[in-house]
TORKOL-4160 file (C-alpha; in steps of 0.2 Angstrom, whole numbers, padded with zeros to 4 digits, m for minus):
312
<pt num="1" X="0629" Y="0428" Z="0194"/>
<pt num="2" X="0623" Y="0429" Z="0212"/>
<pt num="3" X="0608" Y="0440" Z="0209"/>
<pt num="4" X="0602" Y="0428" Z="0195"/>
<pt num="5" X="0603" Y="0413" Z="0206"/>
<pt num="6" X="0596" Y="0421" Z="0222"/>
<pt num="7" X="0582" Y="0432" Z="0215"/>
<pt num="8" X="0579" Y="0431" Z="0196"/>
<pt num="9" X="0579" Y="0412" Z="0193"/>
<pt num="10" X="0568" Y="0407" Z="0207"/>
<pt num="11" X="0555" Y="0420" Z="0201"/>
<pt num="12" X="0555" Y="0414" Z="0183"/>
<pt num="13" X="0556" Y="0396" Z="0189"/>
<pt num="14" X="0539" Y="0398" Z="0198"/>
<pt num="15" X="0532" Y="0405" Z="0181"/>
<pt num="16" X="0540" Y="0390" Z="0172"/>
<pt num="17" X="0531" Y="0378" Z="0185"/>
<pt num="18" X="0515" Y="0386" Z="0182"/>
<pt num="19" X="0517" Y="0385" Z="0163"/>
<pt num="20" X="0521" Y="0366" Z="0164"/>
<pt num="21" X="0506" Y="0363" Z="0175"/>
<pt num="22" X="0495" Y="0372" Z="0162"/>
<pt num="23" X="0504" Y="0364" Z="0147"/>
<pt num="24" X="0501" Y="0346" Z="0154"/>
<pt num="25" X="0484" Y="0350" Z="0161"/>
<pt num="26" X="0488" Y="0345" Z="0179"/>
<pt num="27" X="0475" Y="0357" Z="0186"/>
<pt num="28" X="0461" Y="0357" Z="0174"/>
<pt num="29" X="0456" Y="0371" Z="0161"/>
<pt num="30" X="0447" Y="0382" Z="0175"/>
<pt num="31" X="0463" Y="0383" Z="0186"/>
<pt num="32" X="0470" Y="0398" Z="0177"/>
<pt num="33" X="0455" Y="0409" Z="0180"/>
<pt num="34" X="0452" Y="0403" Z="0197"/>
<pt num="35" X="0470" Y="0406" Z="0203"/>
<pt num="36" X="0470" Y="0423" Z="0194"/>
<pt num="37" X="0454" Y="0427" Z="0203"/>
<pt num="38" X="0461" Y="0422" Z="0220"/>
<pt num="39" X="0477" Y="0433" Z="0217"/>
<pt num="40" X="0467" Y="0448" Z="0210"/>
<pt num="41" X="0453" Y="0448" Z="0223"/>
<pt num="42" X="0460" Y="0441" Z="0238"/>
<pt num="43" X="0479" Y="0439" Z="0240"/>
<pt num="44" X="0485" Y="0455" Z="0232"/>
<pt num="45" X="0472" Y="0467" Z="0240"/>
<pt num="46" X="0477" Y="0459" Z="0257"/>
<pt num="47" X="0495" Y="0463" Z="0253"/>
<pt num="48" X="0491" Y="0481" Z="0247"/>
<pt num="49" X="0480" Y="0485" Z="0262"/>
<pt num="50" X="0492" Y="0477" Z="0274"/>
<pt num="51" X="0507" Y="0486" Z="0267"/>
<pt num="52" X="0499" Y="0503" Z="0266"/>
<pt num="53" X="0488" Y="0504" Z="0282"/>
<pt num="54" X="0502" Y="0506" Z="0295"/>
<pt num="55" X="0513" Y="0517" Z="0284"/>
<pt num="56" X="0517" Y="0536" Z="0287"/>
<pt num="57" X="0506" Y="0545" Z="0273"/>
<pt num="58" X="0522" Y="0555" Z="0269"/>
<pt num="59" X="0531" Y="0540" Z="0263"/>
<pt num="60" X="0516" Y="0535" Z="0252"/>
<pt num="61" X="0514" Y="0552" Z="0244"/>
<pt num="62" X="0532" Y="0554" Z="0240"/>
<pt num="63" X="0531" Y="0569" Z="0227"/>
<pt num="64" X="0548" Y="0565" Z="0220"/>
<pt num="65" X="0545" Y="0547" Z="0217"/>
<pt num="66" X="0528" Y="0550" Z="0209"/>
<pt num="67" X="0534" Y="0564" Z="0198"/>
<pt num="68" X="0549" Y="0553" Z="0192"/>
<pt num="69" X="0540" Y="0536" Z="0190"/>
<pt num="70" X="0524" Y="0544" Z="0184"/>
<pt num="71" X="0532" Y="0557" Z="0172"/>
<pt num="72" X="0543" Y="0543" Z="0164"/>
<pt num="73" X="0527" Y="0532" Z="0162"/>
<pt num="74" X="0517" Y="0546" Z="0154"/>
<pt num="75" X="0531" Y="0552" Z="0143"/>
<pt num="76" X="0534" Y="0535" Z="0136"/>
<pt num="77" X="0515" Y="0531" Z="0134"/>
<pt num="78" X="0513" Y="0547" Z="0124"/>
<pt num="79" X="0528" Y="0543" Z="0113"/>
<pt num="80" X="0522" Y="0525" Z="0110"/>
<pt num="81" X="0504" Y="0532" Z="0106"/>
<pt num="82" X="0511" Y="0543" Z="0093"/>
<pt num="83" X="0522" Y="0529" Z="0085"/>
<pt num="84" X="0507" Y="0518" Z="0083"/>
<pt num="85" X="0497" Y="0532" Z="0075"/>
<pt num="86" X="0510" Y="0538" Z="0063"/>
<pt num="87" X="0521" Y="0523" Z="0059"/>
<pt num="88" X="0509" Y="0509" Z="0061"/>
<pt num="89" X="0493" Y="0519" Z="0056"/>
<pt num="90" X="0483" Y="0512" Z="0070"/>
<pt num="91" X="0466" Y="0519" Z="0075"/>
<pt num="92" X="0464" Y="0528" Z="0092"/>
<pt num="93" X="0458" Y="0512" Z="0101"/>
<pt num="94" X="0472" Y="0501" Z="0094"/>
<pt num="95" X="0485" Y="0514" Z="0097"/>
<pt num="96" X="0480" Y="0516" Z="0115"/>
<pt num="97" X="0482" Y="0498" Z="0118"/>
<pt num="98" X="0499" Y="0497" Z="0109"/>
<pt num="99" X="0505" Y="0511" Z="0121"/>
<pt num="100" X="0497" Y="0502" Z="0136"/>
<pt num="101" X="0506" Y="0486" Z="0131"/>
<pt num="102" X="0522" Y="0496" Z="0129"/>
<pt num="103" X="0520" Y="0504" Z="0147"/>
<pt num="104" X="0509" Y="0494" Z="0158"/>
<pt num="105" X="0522" Y="0483" Z="0168"/>
<pt num="106" X="0517" Y="0467" Z="0176"/>
<pt num="107" X="0521" Y="0474" Z="0193"/>
<pt num="108" X="0506" Y="0467" Z="0202"/>
<pt num="109" X="0509" Y="0449" Z="0198"/>
<pt num="110" X="0528" Y="0449" Z="0195"/>
<pt num="111" X="0536" Y="0466" Z="0201"/>
<pt num="112" X="0529" Y="0465" Z="0219"/>
<pt num="113" X="0535" Y="0447" Z="0222"/>
<pt num="114" X="0552" Y="0451" Z="0213"/>
<pt num="115" X="0554" Y="0467" Z="0224"/>
<pt num="116" X="0550" Y="0457" Z="0240"/>
<pt num="117" X="0563" Y="0444" Z="0236"/>
<pt num="118" X="0576" Y="0456" Z="0230"/>
<pt num="119" X="0574" Y="0470" Z="0242"/>
<pt num="120" X="0564" Y="0463" Z="0257"/>
<pt num="121" X="0549" Y="0471" Z="0265"/>
<pt num="122" X="0556" Y="0488" Z="0262"/>
<pt num="123" X="0555" Y="0486" Z="0243"/>
<pt num="124" X="0537" Y="0481" Z="0244"/>
<pt num="125" X="0530" Y="0499" Z="0247"/>
<pt num="126" X="0538" Y="0508" Z="0232"/>
<pt num="127" X="0532" Y="0493" Z="0221"/>
<pt num="128" X="0514" Y="0494" Z="0228"/>
<pt num="129" X="0514" Y="0513" Z="0226"/>
<pt num="130" X="0521" Y="0512" Z="0208"/>
<pt num="131" X="0508" Y="0498" Z="0204"/>
<pt num="132" X="0493" Y="0508" Z="0211"/>
<pt num="133" X="0498" Y="0524" Z="0202"/>
<pt num="134" X="0501" Y="0515" Z="0186"/>
<pt num="135" X="0484" Y="0506" Z="0186"/>
<pt num="136" X="0474" Y="0521" Z="0191"/>
<pt num="137" X="0482" Y="0532" Z="0178"/>
<pt num="138" X="0484" Y="0521" Z="0163"/>
<pt num="139" X="0467" Y="0511" Z="0165"/>
<pt num="140" X="0458" Y="0528" Z="0165"/>
<pt num="141" X="0468" Y="0535" Z="0150"/>
<pt num="142" X="0466" Y="0519" Z="0140"/>
<pt num="143" X="0447" Y="0518" Z="0144"/>
<pt num="144" X="0444" Y="0536" Z="0138"/>
<pt num="145" X="0454" Y="0534" Z="0122"/>
<pt num="146" X="0445" Y="0518" Z="0117"/>
<pt num="147" X="0428" Y="0525" Z="0122"/>
<pt num="148" X="0431" Y="0541" Z="0112"/>
<pt num="149" X="0436" Y="0532" Z="0096"/>
<pt num="150" X="0425" Y="0539" Z="0083"/>
<pt num="151" X="0421" Y="0522" Z="0076"/>
<pt num="152" X="0413" Y="0516" Z="0093"/>
<pt num="153" X="0401" Y="0531" Z="0092"/>
<pt num="154" X="0400" Y="0532" Z="0111"/>
<pt num="155" X="0393" Y="0548" Z="0120"/>
<pt num="156" X="0404" Y="0558" Z="0132"/>
<pt num="157" X="0393" Y="0554" Z="0147"/>
<pt num="158" X="0397" Y="0535" Z="0145"/>
<pt num="159" X="0416" Y="0539" Z="0144"/>
<pt num="160" X="0416" Y="0547" Z="0161"/>
<pt num="161" X="0406" Y="0533" Z="0168"/>
<pt num="162" X="0416" Y="0519" Z="0161"/>
<pt num="163" X="0432" Y="0527" Z="0165"/>
<pt num="164" X="0427" Y="0530" Z="0183"/>
<pt num="165" X="0419" Y="0512" Z="0185"/>
<pt num="166" X="0435" Y="0504" Z="0177"/>
<pt num="167" X="0445" Y="0512" Z="0191"/>
<pt num="168" X="0433" Y="0509" Z="0205"/>
<pt num="169" X="0430" Y="0491" Z="0202"/>
<pt num="170" X="0448" Y="0486" Z="0203"/>
<pt num="171" X="0451" Y="0478" Z="0220"/>
<pt num="172" X="0469" Y="0483" Z="0219"/>
<pt num="173" X="0465" Y="0501" Z="0218"/>
<pt num="174" X="0451" Y="0500" Z="0231"/>
<pt num="175" X="0462" Y="0490" Z="0243"/>
<pt num="176" X="0476" Y="0503" Z="0241"/>
<pt num="177" X="0465" Y="0518" Z="0243"/>
<pt num="178" X="0457" Y="0510" Z="0259"/>
<pt num="179" X="0475" Y="0507" Z="0265"/>
<pt num="180" X="0480" Y="0525" Z="0262"/>
<pt num="181" X="0464" Y="0531" Z="0271"/>
<pt num="182" X="0468" Y="0520" Z="0286"/>
<pt num="183" X="0486" Y="0526" Z="0287"/>
<pt num="184" X="0479" Y="0544" Z="0287"/>
<pt num="185" X="0470" Y="0540" Z="0304"/>
<pt num="186" X="0486" Y="0536" Z="0312"/>
<pt num="187" X="0477" Y="0520" Z="0320"/>
<pt num="188" X="0487" Y="0504" Z="0321"/>
<pt num="189" X="0479" Y="0487" Z="0316"/>
<pt num="190" X="0474" Y="0474" Z="0328"/>
<pt num="191" X="0486" Y="0460" Z="0330"/>
<pt num="192" X="0474" Y="0447" Z="0323"/>
<pt num="193" X="0470" Y="0457" Z="0308"/>
<pt num="194" X="0489" Y="0460" Z="0304"/>
<pt num="195" X="0491" Y="0441" Z="0306"/>
<pt num="196" X="0477" Y="0438" Z="0294"/>
<pt num="197" X="0483" Y="0450" Z="0281"/>
<pt num="198" X="0501" Y="0443" Z="0282"/>
<pt num="199" X="0495" Y="0425" Z="0279"/>
<pt num="200" X="0484" Y="0430" Z="0265"/>
<pt num="201" X="0496" Y="0443" Z="0257"/>
<pt num="202" X="0510" Y="0430" Z="0258"/>
<pt num="203" X="0501" Y="0420" Z="0245"/>
<pt num="204" X="0501" Y="0434" Z="0233"/>
<pt num="205" X="0519" Y="0432" Z="0227"/>
<pt num="206" X="0520" Y="0413" Z="0223"/>
<pt num="207" X="0502" Y="0412" Z="0217"/>
<pt num="208" X="0504" Y="0427" Z="0205"/>
<pt num="209" X="0520" Y="0420" Z="0198"/>
<pt num="210" X="0512" Y="0403" Z="0195"/>
<pt num="211" X="0496" Y="0411" Z="0187"/>
<pt num="212" X="0508" Y="0420" Z="0175"/>
<pt num="213" X="0514" Y="0403" Z="0169"/>
<pt num="214" X="0496" Y="0396" Z="0167"/>
<pt num="215" X="0491" Y="0412" Z="0158"/>
<pt num="216" X="0505" Y="0410" Z="0145"/>
<pt num="217" X="0499" Y="0393" Z="0139"/>
<pt num="218" X="0492" Y="0393" Z="0122"/>
<pt num="219" X="0494" Y="0411" Z="0119"/>
<pt num="220" X="0497" Y="0414" Z="0100"/>
<pt num="221" X="0512" Y="0425" Z="0093"/>
<pt num="222" X="0506" Y="0437" Z="0079"/>
<pt num="223" X="0514" Y="0437" Z="0062"/>
<pt num="224" X="0516" Y="0456" Z="0062"/>
<pt num="225" X="0532" Y="0454" Z="0073"/>
<pt num="226" X="0538" Y="0472" Z="0068"/>
<pt num="227" X="0524" Y="0480" Z="0078"/>
<pt num="228" X="0524" Y="0468" Z="0092"/>
<pt num="229" X="0543" Y="0469" Z="0092"/>
<pt num="230" X="0543" Y="0488" Z="0094"/>
<pt num="231" X="0531" Y="0487" Z="0108"/>
<pt num="232" X="0542" Y="0475" Z="0117"/>
<pt num="233" X="0558" Y="0485" Z="0114"/>
<pt num="234" X="0549" Y="0501" Z="0121"/>
<pt num="235" X="0543" Y="0491" Z="0137"/>
<pt num="236" X="0559" Y="0482" Z="0141"/>
<pt num="237" X="0572" Y="0495" Z="0135"/>
<pt num="238" X="0565" Y="0512" Z="0133"/>
<pt num="239" X="0554" Y="0513" Z="0148"/>
<pt num="240" X="0567" Y="0508" Z="0161"/>
<pt num="241" X="0580" Y="0520" Z="0153"/>
<pt num="242" X="0568" Y="0534" Z="0154"/>
<pt num="243" X="0564" Y="0530" Z="0172"/>
<pt num="244" X="0582" Y="0528" Z="0177"/>
<pt num="245" X="0586" Y="0545" Z="0170"/>
<pt num="246" X="0572" Y="0553" Z="0179"/>
<pt num="247" X="0574" Y="0545" Z="0196"/>
<pt num="248" X="0593" Y="0547" Z="0197"/>
<pt num="249" X="0597" Y="0563" Z="0187"/>
<pt num="250" X="0581" Y="0574" Z="0187"/>
<pt num="251" X="0572" Y="0571" Z="0204"/>
<pt num="252" X="0579" Y="0568" Z="0221"/>
<pt num="253" X="0572" Y="0550" Z="0224"/>
<pt num="254" X="0580" Y="0540" Z="0238"/>
<pt num="255" X="0591" Y="0526" Z="0231"/>
<pt num="256" X="0580" Y="0511" Z="0236"/>
<pt num="257" X="0565" Y="0518" Z="0229"/>
<pt num="258" X="0574" Y="0524" Z="0214"/>
<pt num="259" X="0581" Y="0506" Z="0211"/>
<pt num="260" X="0563" Y="0499" Z="0213"/>
<pt num="261" X="0556" Y="0511" Z="0201"/>
<pt num="262" X="0568" Y="0506" Z="0188"/>
<pt num="263" X="0566" Y="0488" Z="0192"/>
<pt num="264" X="0546" Y="0490" Z="0190"/>
<pt num="265" X="0549" Y="0499" Z="0173"/>
<pt num="266" X="0559" Y="0485" Z="0167"/>
<pt num="267" X="0546" Y="0472" Z="0169"/>
<pt num="268" X="0536" Y="0464" Z="0154"/>
<pt num="269" X="0519" Y="0469" Z="0149"/>
<pt num="270" X="0506" Y="0465" Z="0162"/>
<pt num="271" X="0491" Y="0454" Z="0159"/>
<pt num="272" X="0479" Y="0468" Z="0162"/>
<pt num="273" X="0483" Y="0473" Z="0144"/>
<pt num="274" X="0476" Y="0457" Z="0137"/>
<pt num="275" X="0461" Y="0459" Z="0149"/>
<pt num="276" X="0457" Y="0477" Z="0143"/>
<pt num="277" X="0459" Y="0471" Z="0125"/>
<pt num="278" X="0448" Y="0456" Z="0127"/>
<pt num="279" X="0434" Y="0467" Z="0135"/>
<pt num="280" X="0433" Y="0479" Z="0121"/>
<pt num="281" X="0437" Y="0466" Z="0107"/>
<pt num="282" X="0451" Y="0477" Z="0101"/>
<pt num="283" X="0470" Y="0472" Z="0098"/>
<pt num="284" X="0468" Y="0455" Z="0107"/>
<pt num="285" X="0481" Y="0445" Z="0097"/>
<pt num="286" X="0494" Y="0459" Z="0097"/>
<pt num="287" X="0492" Y="0462" Z="0116"/>
<pt num="288" X="0493" Y="0443" Z="0119"/>
<pt num="289" X="0509" Y="0442" Z="0109"/>
<pt num="290" X="0516" Y="0457" Z="0117"/>
<pt num="291" X="0514" Y="0449" Z="0134"/>
<pt num="292" X="0521" Y="0432" Z="0129"/>
<pt num="293" X="0536" Y="0439" Z="0120"/>
<pt num="294" X="0540" Y="0452" Z="0133"/>
<pt num="295" X="0539" Y="0440" Z="0147"/>
<pt num="296" X="0550" Y="0427" Z="0138"/>
<pt num="297" X="0563" Y="0441" Z="0134"/>
<pt num="298" X="0562" Y="0449" Z="0151"/>
<pt num="299" X="0571" Y="0433" Z="0158"/>
<pt num="300" X="0586" Y="0440" Z="0149"/>
<pt num="301" X="0584" Y="0458" Z="0152"/>
<pt num="302" X="0579" Y="0457" Z="0170"/>
<pt num="303" X="0593" Y="0445" Z="0173"/>
<pt num="304" X="0605" Y="0458" Z="0166"/>
<pt num="305" X="0598" Y="0472" Z="0176"/>
<pt num="306" X="0600" Y="0463" Z="0192"/>
<pt num="307" X="0617" Y="0456" Z="0188"/>
<pt num="308" X="0626" Y="0472" Z="0182"/>
<pt num="309" X="0617" Y="0485" Z="0192"/>
<pt num="310" X="0605" Y="0480" Z="0206"/>
<pt num="311" X="0617" Y="0466" Z="0212"/>
<pt num="312" X="0632" Y="0478" Z="0213"/>
């Protein structure tokens, strides 16, 4: 029970506090978007850049870790995409978002704070690397699949443009790329800059968790529970199992990074799934339901993970 008490419960308690604040309208209707913007555009980029800039580039570009985590992510994405197309008879756009919801972990808002609490600063770097790799890869793939849906009748030049812009406009991706670029120079960061980044980045964890709670208020649950249920099972069970097999039995990933990889894969669906769905006006209710149900279910699955494996 110690891992649940010391790590998991405080994390989900912050989410619950955010939900209660939103449910009882303590902060106003605009608070959710404002807090999300602060986390997305300020706190997380500061954490990303501050964590990556002083690191040895060889640690960032760990080929075994990227192959194991990325390979599992892409394999499960392809399987989920096929399931949506064949079993649920979804179109390309809907299937791409089903697969995204089944693979895109809430690592930025939940995983990085959880890794920081559970593993300390040493666990932050693999969590950030996993988040950036997932964001760049999956956002680009989903954008291309949606834009190439024949029903949208979009020309190929726009596909390339939109996919590139979707990645380049992400402050998480850009701050990480800038951090990697700085690490390649071998220069240190001035002490005032380090202090500034530490202060701003420290707000990312609690604010992100609080923001998740605000986001969940009022989100509907779809009636087609079979499709959403399959999405949640893939996200919370299949994805971490595939990742576990790859990081521990196929690739030589060091123990801490392997453990963080499985923990990241076991997270619920990320809010970006809803953001992308709403942007394109496709699969919005299902994406919203997937985030809600997977987040609630992950209270049990993540607790079990930390109790019977990570905590031992």
